[in-house]
N, C-alpha and C positions, 0 to 999 in steps of 0.2 A: 142640361143646358149646354148649348154649343159654345166652345171656346175658340176665339179667333187667334191665329197665330201667324206671324209673318211667313212669307215663302221661305222654305229652308235654304234657298240659294242666295238669300240676302245675308250679308255679313257685316256686323258693326265696324269692323276693322279690316285693312288689307291683310294683317297678320292672320286673322282667323280665316280669311279667304284662301290663303295659301295652304291651309290645312284641309281643305275641302276635298272630297273624293273627286278624282279626274272625270272629265266628261267621257261618255262613250259614243257619242255621236257628233259629227261635225257637219256643218251646212256650208256648201260650197256652190258658188254660181257657176252655171254652165252657159257660156256665151254662144250665140249663133254668129260666128265670125264670117260666115258666107253671105249673110244678108239675102238668104233665099226665101224669105217669107215664113220661116219657122220661128217660134218664139224662144226666148231665153228661158232657162229653168233654174230652180233651186234643187240641187242634188243633196242627198244625205249619205255621208261616208261613215262607215263603221270604224271607229278608232279604239276599240277595246281590244288589247293585245291577247286577251283570253278567248276572243270570239273566233269562230270558224270563218267568218266573213270579213275578218280584220283587213283593213286597207281597201275594201271594195265599196262600190256605190251600191247601196241597199234600198234606195228609193229616190223619187224625183217628182217634182211638181212643175209643170209648165206654166208660164205666165199667161193670163187670159188676153193677151193682146200681142201683136207683132210690131217689129220695127223700132224696138227699143234697145237699151244697152244697160244691163244691170251692172252695178259698181259696188259701193259700200252698202251694208245693211246692218241692222242692229236689233236688240230686244226692246220690247215695250217697257220693260222694268228691270231694275237691278238694285244694288244695295243703296243707291241714292234715295230709294223710297224711305229709308230710315232717317233721313236728314232731319235734325231737330226743328228747323224753321218751316218745313213744309212736309210733314210726315204723311206717307201713303202706305203703311205697313201691310195692307191687306190687298194690294194689287199683285197679281201673280205674273211671274215670268213664263209667259206661255206663247207669246205672239212674236214673230219676226216682222219687222218693219222694213220693207224692201223698196227703196226708191229706184227710179229709172233715170239715169243721168241724161238720157237722150230724148225720151218721149215726154218726161215729166210725170208719168204715172207713179203712184205709191200703192204697193200691194201689201195687204196684211195677211200673213199666214199663220194659222193656228196649229201648233204642234203638239197640243196636249192629248188629244184623243189617240192619235197615231204618229208618234215622233219621226217615223220613217216615211211618212207620206203626209207632209204639211198640206193643210186644207186652206184654200182661198176663202176668206170670210168678208173681205171688203177691198174694193179698188177705188182709190181716190183718183178722179179723172183730172187730167191737166188743166181743164177750164176752171174747175173748182179751185185749185192751187193758185192759178193766175189771179182770179177775181178777189180771193180772200187775202192774199198776201203781196201780190204784184211780183212775185218770184217765179223762177223757173229753173229747171235742171237741178233737181234735189240731189244731194251728195252724201253727206255724213249724218249718221243717226246716233244720238246719245239719249238714254233714259235719264231725265232730269227729276229733281225732287217736286216739281210743280207741273210737269208735262213732258211730252216727248219732243225734244229739240232736234231739228233737222236744218242742216245748212243748205244754201242754194247759191249756185255760181252767178246768177244774174237775173235779167228779166226776160219775158217771153220773146222780146225782139232780139235777144242775143247780146245785149249790152249790160251795163251795170245800173245800180249797184247790186252786188250780191249780199246775202245776209242769212239770218236765222229766222225760222218760223216754228210755231208750236202746234202739236196735235194734243188733243185730250187723251189722257191716259185710258179712259174707259170706253169712250165712243169712237175714238180715232178721228173725230171731227177737226178740221183745220181752223184753229183759233185766231190765226193772224200772225202778223210780223211780231218778232221779239223786240227789236231795237226801238227805243223811244228817242234817243239822241245819239246819232252815229258820228257826229262830227265830220271828219274828212274821210272816213272809211269808205272805200268804193269796191275793191277787189275782195274776193272771199274764197276760202277753201276749207280748212279744218277748223275745229274749235274743241276747247276743253276747259276745265275750270279747276280752281282751288276752292272747294266748297267751304273749307275752314276759314278762308280769307275773303269770302264773298266776292270772288274775282272770276270772270270769265275771260279766256284768251282766244283770239281768232287769228288765222294766218291768211296768206294771199296766194292765189295762183293767177287766173286771168278770167275774163268774161267768156260766156259760152262761145261767142264769135272767135275768140283767140285760141280755143283749145279743142273744139269739136272735130276739126279736120286736121289735127296736128299742130305743132308749134309754128307760129308765123315768124319766119326768119328776120324780116325787117323789124318787127316790133320787139323781138328778143334782143337784137343787137342795139336797138334804141333804149333798152332798159325798161320797157313798158310792162313787163310781167311783175308779179308780186315780189316785194323785197322787204316787207314790214310785217310786224305782228301788232295786234291791238289789244289793250287791256281795258276791261269793262267792269262797271259795278254790276254784279250779277243781280242783286235784289232790285236796284233802281233802273236797270237796263239802259245804262247811260255809258258812253265812251269816256275813258279816263286818261289814257296815255297811249301814245304810238312809239314803238321802237323800230328804228329803220336800220337795216343791215347795210344800206348803200345800194344804189342802182346796179353796181357791178354784179351783185349777188341776185341771180334771178330764180324766181319760183321757190318761195319760202313756204313749205307744204306741211308735213306731218308734225303735230304737236304731242308731246308726251310729257305730262306733268309727273311729279314725284308721287310714288304710291302712298307715301305717308301724308295724310291730309293736313297734318300740322305744319308741313314744310312748304315753303313758298318759292319753289324752283321748278324747272322743267327743261326739256330738250326740244330743239326744232331742227329739222333737215332742210338744207337748201341745195337745189339740184345742180346748178352750174354757176361758175364765176365766168364772167365775160373777159377777165383778164387772162386766165390760164386754163379754163375749162375744168377746174377742180370742183368737187362737191365739198360740202362742209356740214358740220354739226354745231349748233349754237346753244348756249345755256342762258336762259333768262332767270332772273332772281330778284328778290326784293332787297334793297339796301338803303338804310337811312330814310325810310318812308317813301321811296319811289322805286320804280322797276328799272332794271338795266339788262343789257344783253351783251354777250361776247362770244367770239368764235372760240371753241375749245378743240375741235378736230378738223384738220383739213385732209381731204382724200385726193391726192394728185390724179390728173388724167393719165392714162397709159395708152400708148399707140397700139392700134389693132392691125392685124394683117388684113389685106384686102379681101380675103375670102370670108372674113368674119363680118364684114360691113354689109 
């Protein structure tokens, strides 16, 4: 009789994950920065120090379309499959989910048969994404307990709101928007969660129009880029609280929650202060039943010589 066991790369705790064997291959995006009609690609780099090809590209798979720009990507499954309230312990970590931030394609790569030569098994066309979610410019991928969560910067017209949509774990079908009640959330960038506290956190960058051709100086100086994070009820998919850094602090981007799932805190980076051009790190945490945020590190701007600019 067959016995089903979870994927051995799923770990019930972060402490157990730290004791796992190191990865021997890394997947790295190769961008076509020349815009010469050639596609971007997913490269495979040997990171095994004992290998004769250590540090070298040992494989690559080109995207089946041109004119895009790969950015973030992620796995179809991870340790969140063991989440008690939505367990999927028999899903394999075998697919890379690769969004395109410019064209809005999403490519699914299978690495099981030959990890050094990922195989394209599905491409989600932009029109499908637009029709089923109203979102465009997919960005961040996280494998969640009830589906694959992907953030999007805005709508097909280049404006907002941005948000999150869900793919099915097994078929990679687009299931639709995640948010039921978004309150005043409009800009979007990163997202993460505290599974043990049933809380999702999102951050802010700008709409596609505000970022695709570089930062718009007038809108930056007017404080129109993201400067807030949002706390959500993960199970009910509803907005709970907004934490505002202040419009002086522009582009509140990467979210990194505590590795310990019992702890309700995490860190956020902010790109620039309009007051003195400093960057900063912020700590969000739960206190007396509500969420709070405070600056914990300030990184001052440094003058650069003209030949470095």
